[in-house]
Short mmCIF file of the C-alpha atoms (twelve columns), coordinates in Angstrom:
data_MODEL
# 
_entry.id   MODEL 
# 
loop_
_atom_site.group_PDB 
_atom_site.id 
_atom_site.type_symbol 
_atom_site.label_atom_id 
_atom_site.label_alt_id 
_atom_site.label_comp_id 
_atom_site.label_asym_id 
_atom_site.label_seq_id 
_atom_site.Cartn_x 
_atom_site.Cartn_y 
_atom_site.Cartn_z 
_atom_site.pdbx_PDB_model_num 
ATOM 1  C CA . MET A 1  -22.095 -92.070  -47.746 1 
ATOM 2  C CA . PHE A 2  -21.132 -95.555  -46.497 1 
ATOM 3  C CA . ALA A 3  -23.924 -97.223  -48.318 1 
ATOM 4  C CA . LYS A 4  -22.530 -95.771  -51.555 1 
ATOM 5  C CA . ILE A 5  -18.965 -97.001  -50.582 1 
ATOM 6  C CA . ILE A 6  -20.320 -100.602 -49.726 1 
ATOM 7  C CA . LYS A 7  -22.480 -100.359 -52.945 1 
ATOM 8  C CA . GLY A 8  -19.563 -99.667  -55.171 1 
ATOM 9  C CA . MET A 9  -17.656 -102.675 -53.149 1 
ATOM 10 C CA . MET A 10 -20.380 -105.012 -53.846 1 
ATOM 11 C CA . ASP A 11 -20.562 -103.850 -57.511 1 
ATOM 12 C CA . GLU A 12 -16.618 -104.692 -57.692 1 
ATOM 13 C CA . GLY A 13 -17.351 -108.113 -56.092 1 
ATOM 14 C CA . ILE A 14 -15.352 -107.222 -52.702 1 
ATOM 15 C CA . VAL A 15 -18.363 -107.292 -50.601 1 
ATOM 16 C CA . VAL A 16 -21.232 -109.870 -50.841 1 
ATOM 17 C CA . LYS A 17 -24.349 -108.575 -52.284 1 
ATOM 18 C CA . ASP A 18 -26.964 -107.357 -49.631 1 
ATOM 19 C CA . ASP A 19 -28.714 -104.188 -48.517 1 
ATOM 20 C CA . ALA A 20 -26.103 -101.591 -48.671 1 
ATOM 21 C CA . LYS A 21 -27.893 -99.285  -46.255 1 
ATOM 22 C CA . LEU A 22 -28.126 -101.968 -43.757 1 
ATOM 23 C CA . LEU A 23 -24.584 -102.964 -43.941 1 
ATOM 24 C CA . ALA A 24 -23.512 -99.304  -43.755 1 
ATOM 25 C CA . ALA A 25 -25.498 -99.306  -40.484 1 
ATOM 26 C CA . GLU A 26 -24.144 -102.591 -39.228 1 
ATOM 27 C CA . LEU A 27 -20.573 -101.361 -40.070 1 
ATOM 28 C CA . THR A 28 -20.721 -97.917  -38.630 1 
ATOM 29 C CA . ALA A 29 -23.256 -98.116  -35.622 1 
ATOM 30 C CA . PRO A 30 -20.998 -100.131 -33.203 1 
ATOM 31 C CA . ALA A 31 -17.963 -97.851  -33.865 1 
ATOM 32 C CA . VAL A 32 -19.943 -94.789  -33.164 1 
ATOM 33 C CA . LEU A 33 -21.242 -96.172  -29.935 1 
ATOM 34 C CA . GLN A 34 -17.641 -97.063  -28.802 1 
ATOM 35 C CA . ILE A 35 -16.299 -93.768  -29.821 1 
ATOM 36 C CA . ALA A 36 -19.360 -91.924  -27.805 1 
ATOM 37 C CA . ARG A 37 -18.561 -94.299  -24.641 1 
ATOM 38 C CA . SER A 38 -14.860 -93.334  -25.101 1 
ATOM 39 C CA . ASP A 39 -15.665 -89.798  -25.125 1 
ATOM 40 C CA . ARG A 40 -17.901 -90.112  -21.904 1 
ATOM 41 C CA . GLN A 41 -15.193 -92.620  -20.040 1 
ATOM 42 C CA . PRO A 42 -12.001 -91.648  -21.239 1 
ATOM 43 C CA . GLN A 43 -10.384 -94.455  -18.995 1 
ATOM 44 C CA . CYS A 44 -12.153 -97.013  -21.347 1 
ATOM 45 C CA . GLU A 45 -10.668 -95.772  -24.493 1 
ATOM 46 C CA . LYS A 46 -8.269  -98.844  -25.085 1 
ATOM 47 C CA . GLU A 47 -11.057 -101.164 -24.498 1 
ATOM 48 C CA . CYS A 48 -13.239 -99.140  -26.871 1 
ATOM 49 C CA . MET A 49 -10.564 -99.164  -29.366 1 
ATOM 50 C CA . GLU A 50 -10.144 -103.084 -29.100 1 
ATOM 51 C CA . TYR A 51 -13.968 -103.465 -29.537 1 
ATOM 52 C CA . ILE A 52 -14.013 -101.430 -32.739 1 
ATOM 53 C CA . GLU A 53 -11.156 -103.348 -34.112 1 
ATOM 54 C CA . MET A 54 -12.748 -106.553 -33.164 1 
ATOM 55 C CA . HIS A 55 -16.115 -105.620 -34.721 1 
ATOM 56 C CA . LEU A 56 -14.294 -104.442 -38.043 1 
ATOM 57 C CA . ARG A 57 -12.512 -107.876 -38.331 1 
ATOM 58 C CA . HIS A 58 -15.691 -109.670 -37.839 1 
ATOM 59 C CA . PHE A 59 -17.566 -107.539 -40.456 1 
ATOM 60 C CA . CYS A 60 -14.699 -108.239 -42.901 1 
ATOM 61 C CA . LYS A 61 -14.749 -111.897 -42.214 1 
ATOM 62 C CA . VAL A 62 -18.531 -112.221 -42.768 1 
ATOM 63 C CA . TYR A 63 -19.166 -109.719 -45.482 1 
ATOM 64 C CA . MET A 64 -16.073 -109.417 -47.723 1 
ATOM 65 C CA . ARG A 65 -14.905 -111.998 -50.170 1 
# 
């Protein structure tokens, strides 16, 4: 699903042209890992959410036009 969304964004010129499946994994995997960590360690929820925000900002800086 994310690969299709990213591919559409590539077609619109919003995201740099690259491998949509790979970018989808790069976008979602760190967030999934942090959510899983937060589930196991509720005391780390704030830290995990900060990491997700930092990751998303970095992804946008690198891949979005």
